[in-house]
C-alpha positions in Angstrom: -5.5 -9.2 11.7 -1.9 -10.1 11.1 -0.9 -12.6 8.5 2.3 -14.6 8.2 4.5 -13.5 5.3 4.2 -16.7 3.3 0.4 -16.9 3.3 -1.9 -16.2 0.4 -3.6 -13.5 2.3 -0.4 -11.6 3.0 0.6 -11.8 -0.7 -2.8 -10.5 -1.8 -2.7 -7.6 0.6 0.9 -6.7 -0.2 0.4 -6.7 -4.0 -2.9 -4.8 -3.7 -1.1 -2.1 -1.8 1.6 -2.1 -4.5 -1.1 -1.7 -7.2 -2.8 1.0 -5.2 0.4 2.9 -4.8 1.1 2.7 -8.6 -2.4 3.9 -9.5 -2.1 6.8 -7.1 1.2 7.8 -8.6 -0.2 7.7 -12.2 -3.3 9.8 -11.3 -2.5 12.3 -8.6 -5.7 14.3 -9.3 -7.8 11.1 -8.8 -5.8 10.3 -5.7 -6.5 13.8 -4.3 -10.2 13.4 -4.9 -10.3 10.0 -3.2 -8.3 11.3 -0.3 -10.6 14.3 0.1 -13.7 12.1 0.1 -12.2 10.3 3.0 -10.9 13.5 4.7 -7.2 12.7 4.5 -4.3 14.4 2.7 -2.7 12.4 -0.2 0.7 12.9 1.6 -0.7 10.9 4.6 -1.7 8.1 2.3 1.8 8.0 0.7 3.4 8.0 4.2 1.1 5.2 5.3 1.9 3.1 2.2 5.6 3.7 2.7 5.3 2.6 6.4 3.4 -0.5 5.3 6.2 -1.4 2.8 8.9 -0.8 5.4 7.2 -2.8 8.1 6.0 -5.7 5.9 8.6 -7.4 3.7 8.0 -8.3 0.1 6.7 -11.9 0.2 9.0 -12.8 -2.8 12.1 -11.4 -1.2 14.9 -13.9 -0.6 15.7 -12.1 2.7 12.6 -13.6 4.4 
């Protein structure tokens, strides 16, 4: 499902992804364990998060 940038749902998803990224950076061992449980490398998660940020603008950005 795709949400418009200004919607509450978009903001919640965007900031949840930001929080997830910060937590994974703080606890790389925990991130590795979670990734292994799901059968994916941590590097793939970081690449996916980076792509999500690139493809989805910050809802508080003035450039929107």
